MARVEX-662122 format. One record per atom (N, C-alpha, C): residue in three letters; x, y, z. Coordinates in nm, 2 decimals. Atoms other than C-alpha are relative to their C-alpha. Layout:
N
REC  vexdren    east   north      up
REC      ala       X       Y       Z
...
//
This chain:
98
REC  vexdren    east   north      up
REC      unk    0.04   -0.07    0.12
REC      unk    1.06   -1.75    0.75
REC      unk    0.05    0.14    0.00
REC      unk   -0.06   -0.13    0.00
REC      unk    1.23   -1.43    0.64
REC      unk   -0.09    0.11   -0.07
REC      unk    0.09   -0.10    0.08
REC      unk    0.94   -1.26    0.45
REC      unk   -0.04    0.12    0.09
REC      unk    0.05   -0.12   -0.06
REC      unk    0.81   -0.92    0.54
REC      unk   -0.15    0.02   -0.04
REC      unk    0.14   -0.01    0.03
REC      unk    0.43   -0.89    0.57
REC      unk   -0.07    0.11    0.07
REC      unk    0.07   -0.11   -0.06
REC      unk    0.20   -0.60    0.63
REC      unk   -0.13    0.02   -0.07
REC      unk    0.11   -0.06    0.07
REC      unk   -0.13   -0.45    0.56
REC      unk   -0.02    0.14    0.04
REC      unk    0.03   -0.14   -0.02
REC      unk   -0.23   -0.09    0.53
REC      unk   -0.15    0.03   -0.02
REC      unk    0.14   -0.04    0.00
REC      unk   -0.57    0.06    0.60
REC      unk    0.00    0.15   -0.01
REC      unk    0.02   -0.14    0.01
REC      unk   -0.69    0.41    0.51
REC      unk   -0.13    0.03   -0.05
REC      unk    0.13   -0.04    0.04
REC      unk   -0.99    0.61    0.44
REC      unk    0.02    0.13   -0.09
REC      unk   -0.01   -0.11    0.09
REC      unk   -1.02    0.85    0.14
REC      unk   -0.08    0.12    0.06
REC      unk    0.07   -0.12   -0.04
REC      unk   -1.13    1.21    0.21
REC      unk   -0.13   -0.01   -0.08
REC      unk    0.13   -0.01    0.07
REC      unk   -1.49    1.28    0.10
REC      unk    0.02    0.04   -0.14
REC      unk   -0.01   -0.03    0.14
REC      unk   -1.51    1.27   -0.28
REC      unk    0.13   -0.04   -0.06
REC      unk   -0.14    0.03    0.05
REC      unk   -1.15    1.14   -0.32
REC      unk    0.02   -0.15   -0.02
REC      unk   -0.02    0.15    0.02
REC      unk   -1.22    0.76   -0.34
REC      unk    0.05   -0.04   -0.13
REC      unk   -0.05    0.04    0.13
REC      unk   -1.18    0.73   -0.71
REC      unk    0.14    0.05   -0.03
REC      unk   -0.14   -0.05    0.01
REC      unk   -0.86    0.94   -0.70
REC      unk    0.09   -0.10    0.07
REC      unk   -0.08    0.10   -0.08
REC      unk   -0.72    0.71   -0.43
REC      unk    0.01   -0.13   -0.08
REC      unk    0.00    0.13    0.07
REC      unk   -0.82    0.40   -0.63
REC      unk    0.09    0.01   -0.12
REC      unk   -0.08   -0.02    0.11
REC      unk   -0.65    0.54   -0.94
REC      unk    0.15    0.00    0.04
REC      unk   -0.14   -0.01   -0.05
REC      unk   -0.33    0.62   -0.75
REC      unk    0.05   -0.14    0.04
REC      unk   -0.03    0.13   -0.04
REC      unk   -0.33    0.27   -0.60
REC      unk    0.03   -0.09   -0.12
REC      unk   -0.02    0.09    0.11
REC      unk   -0.36    0.10   -0.94
REC      unk    0.14    0.03   -0.06
REC      unk   -0.14   -0.03    0.06
REC      unk   -0.05    0.28   -1.08
REC      unk    0.11   -0.04    0.09
REC      unk   -0.10    0.04   -0.10
REC      unk    0.14    0.23   -0.76
REC      unk    0.02   -0.15    0.01
REC      unk    0.00    0.14   -0.01
REC      unk    0.05   -0.13   -0.74
REC      unk    0.08   -0.07   -0.12
REC      unk   -0.08    0.05    0.12
REC      unk    0.19   -0.19   -1.09
REC      unk    0.15    0.02    0.02
REC      unk   -0.14   -0.03   -0.03
REC      unk    0.52   -0.03   -0.99
REC      unk    0.06   -0.08    0.11
REC      unk   -0.05    0.08   -0.11
REC      unk    0.55   -0.21   -0.66
REC      unk    0.01   -0.15   -0.04
REC      unk    0.00    0.14    0.05
REC      unk    0.46   -0.55   -0.82
REC      unk    0.12   -0.03   -0.09
REC      unk   -0.12    0.02    0.09
REC      unk    0.76   -0.50   -1.06
REC      unk    0.13    0.00    0.08
REC      unk   -0.13    0.00   -0.09
REC      unk    1.01   -0.46   -0.77
REC      unk    0.05   -0.14    0.01
REC      unk   -0.05    0.13   -0.01
REC      unk    1.24   -0.76   -0.76
REC      unk   -0.03   -0.07    0.14
REC      unk    0.03    0.06   -0.13
REC      unk    1.17   -0.82   -0.38
REC      unk   -0.14   -0.01    0.04
REC      unk    0.14    0.00   -0.04
REC      unk    0.80   -0.78   -0.39
REC      unk   -0.06   -0.14   -0.04
REC      unk    0.07    0.13    0.03
REC      unk    0.59   -1.10   -0.37
REC      unk   -0.14    0.02   -0.03
REC      unk    0.15   -0.03    0.02
REC      unk    0.24   -0.95   -0.35
REC      unk   -0.03    0.14    0.04
REC      unk    0.06   -0.13   -0.03
REC      unk    0.06   -0.62   -0.36
REC      unk   -0.14   -0.01   -0.04
REC      unk    0.14    0.01    0.03
REC      unk   -0.31   -0.65   -0.33
REC      unk   -0.08    0.12    0.06
REC      unk    0.07   -0.11   -0.05
REC      unk   -0.52   -0.34   -0.30
REC      unk   -0.15   -0.02   -0.02
REC      unk    0.14    0.03    0.00
REC      unk   -0.89   -0.36   -0.21
REC      unk   -0.08    0.13    0.05
REC      unk    0.10   -0.11   -0.04
REC      unk   -1.18   -0.11   -0.17
REC      unk   -0.11   -0.08    0.07
REC      unk    0.11    0.07   -0.08
REC      unk   -1.43   -0.22    0.10
REC      unk   -0.13    0.01   -0.08
REC      unk    0.13    0.01    0.07
REC      unk   -1.76   -0.33   -0.06
REC      unk   -0.11    0.09    0.06
REC      unk    0.11   -0.08   -0.07
REC      unk   -1.98   -0.16    0.20
REC      unk    0.04    0.14    0.04
REC      unk   -0.04   -0.14   -0.03
REC      unk   -1.77    0.16    0.24
REC      unk    0.11    0.04   -0.11
REC      unk   -0.09   -0.03    0.11
REC      unk   -1.61    0.28   -0.09
REC      unk    0.11    0.10    0.03
REC      unk   -0.11   -0.09   -0.04
REC      unk   -1.40    0.54    0.09
REC      unk    0.11   -0.07    0.08
REC      unk   -0.09    0.07   -0.08
REC      unk   -1.22    0.27    0.29
REC      unk    0.08   -0.10   -0.09
REC      unk   -0.09    0.09    0.08
REC      unk   -0.92    0.07    0.15
REC      unk    0.08   -0.08    0.09
REC      unk   -0.09    0.10   -0.06
REC      unk   -0.71   -0.23    0.25
REC      unk    0.10   -0.04   -0.10
REC      unk   -0.10    0.04    0.09
REC      unk   -0.38   -0.31    0.10
REC      unk    0.09   -0.11    0.07
REC      unk   -0.09    0.11   -0.06
REC      unk   -0.18   -0.64    0.17
REC      unk    0.12    0.00   -0.09
REC      unk   -0.13    0.00    0.06
REC      unk    0.19   -0.64    0.09
REC      unk    0.09   -0.11    0.06
REC      unk   -0.10    0.10   -0.04
REC      unk    0.45   -0.91    0.10
REC      unk    0.13    0.02   -0.08
REC      unk   -0.13   -0.01    0.06
REC      unk    0.82   -0.89    0.04
REC      unk    0.09   -0.12    0.04
REC      unk   -0.08    0.12   -0.03
REC      unk    1.09   -1.16    0.03
REC      unk    0.07    0.01    0.14
REC      unk   -0.06   -0.02   -0.13
REC      unk    1.26   -1.01    0.34
REC      unk    0.00    0.15    0.03
REC      unk    0.00   -0.14   -0.05
REC      unk    1.32   -0.68    0.53
REC      unk    0.08    0.08   -0.10
REC      unk   -0.08   -0.08    0.09
REC      unk    1.59   -0.57    0.29
REC      unk   -0.08    0.04   -0.13
REC      unk    0.08   -0.03    0.11
REC      unk    1.35   -0.59    0.00
REC      unk   -0.10    0.11    0.03
REC      unk    0.09   -0.10   -0.04
REC      unk    1.10   -0.39    0.20
REC      unk    0.07    0.14    0.01
REC      unk   -0.08   -0.12   -0.01
REC      unk    1.37   -0.13    0.28
REC      unk    0.03    0.06   -0.14
REC      unk   -0.03   -0.05    0.14
REC      unk    1.46   -0.11   -0.09
REC      unk   -0.13    0.06   -0.06
REC      unk    0.13   -0.05    0.05
REC      unk    1.09   -0.06   -0.17
REC      unk   -0.02    0.15    0.05
REC      unk    0.02   -0.13   -0.06
REC      unk    1.08    0.24    0.07
REC      unk    0.09    0.10   -0.07
REC      unk   -0.10   -0.09    0.07
REC      unk    1.38    0.39   -0.12
REC      unk   -0.03    0.03   -0.14
REC      unk    0.02   -0.02    0.14
REC      unk    1.22    0.38   -0.46
REC      unk   -0.07    0.14   -0.03
REC      unk    0.06   -0.13    0.03
REC      unk    1.12    0.70   -0.64
REC      unk   -0.16   -0.01   -0.01
REC      unk    0.14    0.01    0.01
REC      unk    0.77    0.56   -0.71
REC      unk   -0.07    0.00    0.13
REC      unk    0.05    0.00   -0.13
REC      unk    0.72    0.51   -0.34
REC      unk   -0.02    0.15    0.05
REC      unk    0.00   -0.14   -0.04
REC      unk    0.81    0.88   -0.27
REC      unk   -0.11    0.08   -0.08
REC      unk    0.10   -0.08    0.08
REC      unk    0.59    1.01   -0.56
REC      unk   -0.14   -0.04    0.05
REC      unk    0.13    0.04   -0.04
REC      unk    0.30    0.80   -0.45
REC      unk   -0.04    0.06    0.13
REC      unk    0.04   -0.05   -0.13
REC      unk    0.31    0.91   -0.09
REC      unk   -0.03    0.15    0.00
REC      unk    0.03   -0.15    0.02
REC      unk    0.33    1.28   -0.19
REC      unk   -0.14    0.02   -0.06
REC      unk    0.12   -0.02    0.07
REC      unk    0.03    1.24   -0.42
REC      unk   -0.12   -0.06    0.08
REC      unk    0.10    0.07   -0.08
REC      unk   -0.16    1.01   -0.18
REC      unk   -0.05    0.08    0.12
REC      unk    0.03   -0.06   -0.13
REC      unk   -0.14    1.21    0.14
REC      unk   -0.11    0.10    0.01
REC      unk    0.11   -0.10   -0.01
REC      unk   -0.38    1.50    0.06
REC      unk   -0.14   -0.06   -0.02
REC      unk    0.13    0.06    0.03
REC      unk   -0.65    1.25   -0.04
REC      unk   -0.05   -0.10    0.10
REC      unk    0.04    0.09   -0.10
REC      unk   -0.67    1.04    0.27
REC      unk   -0.01    0.06    0.14
REC      unk    0.02   -0.05   -0.13
REC      unk   -0.79    1.11    0.62
REC      unk    0.13   -0.02    0.08
REC      unk   -0.13    0.00   -0.08
REC      unk   -0.49    1.19    0.84
REC      unk    0.12    0.00   -0.08
REC      unk   -0.12   -0.02    0.09
REC      unk   -0.26    1.21    0.54
REC      unk    0.09   -0.12   -0.02
REC      unk   -0.09    0.12    0.01
REC      unk   -0.13    0.85    0.57
REC      unk   -0.09   -0.12    0.03
REC      unk    0.07    0.12   -0.04
REC      unk   -0.23    0.49    0.61
REC      unk    0.05   -0.05    0.13
REC      unk   -0.04    0.07   -0.13
REC      unk   -0.22    0.28    0.93
REC      unk    0.06   -0.13   -0.05
REC      unk   -0.06    0.13    0.03
REC      unk    0.03   -0.01    0.89
REC      unk   -0.01   -0.10    0.11
REC      unk    0.00    0.11   -0.09
REC      unk   -0.01   -0.34    1.06
REC      unk    0.10   -0.11   -0.04
REC      unk   -0.10    0.10    0.04
REC      unk    0.29   -0.58    1.06
REC      unk   -0.05   -0.14    0.04
REC      unk    0.06    0.13   -0.02
REC      unk    0.21   -0.95    1.04
REC      unk    0.12   -0.11    0.01
REC      unk   -0.09    0.12    0.00
REC      unk    0.39   -1.28    1.12
REC      unk   -0.08   -0.12   -0.04
REC      unk    0.07    0.12    0.04
REC      unk    0.30   -1.61    0.96
REC      unk   -0.03   -0.09    0.12
REC      unk    0.03    0.09   -0.11
REC      unk    0.12   -1.86    1.18
REC      unk    0.08   -0.13   -0.01
REC      unk   -0.07    0.12    0.02
REC      unk    0.30   -2.15    1.03
REC      unk    0.13    0.02   -0.07
//
């Protein structure tokens, strides 16, 4: 399988949860329109509204690298960083079981 799979976790700064959610909605629309994106699912934890989980899937590593080079990725990361604890998300890379 050649796909690229990951999830990102992050926590919004106190009082910034709705701002982060709004940023994710716009970013998710842009990422989902990328030709190599298969899936972009952003979630807010039900029992902790400051915590977020995003699952992303790309057709291959080249598609993911292209994603990183998009203007909307750079714009999102600049806008996102001041609103999350530590200024970034924690990425976890995944491999399919089957």
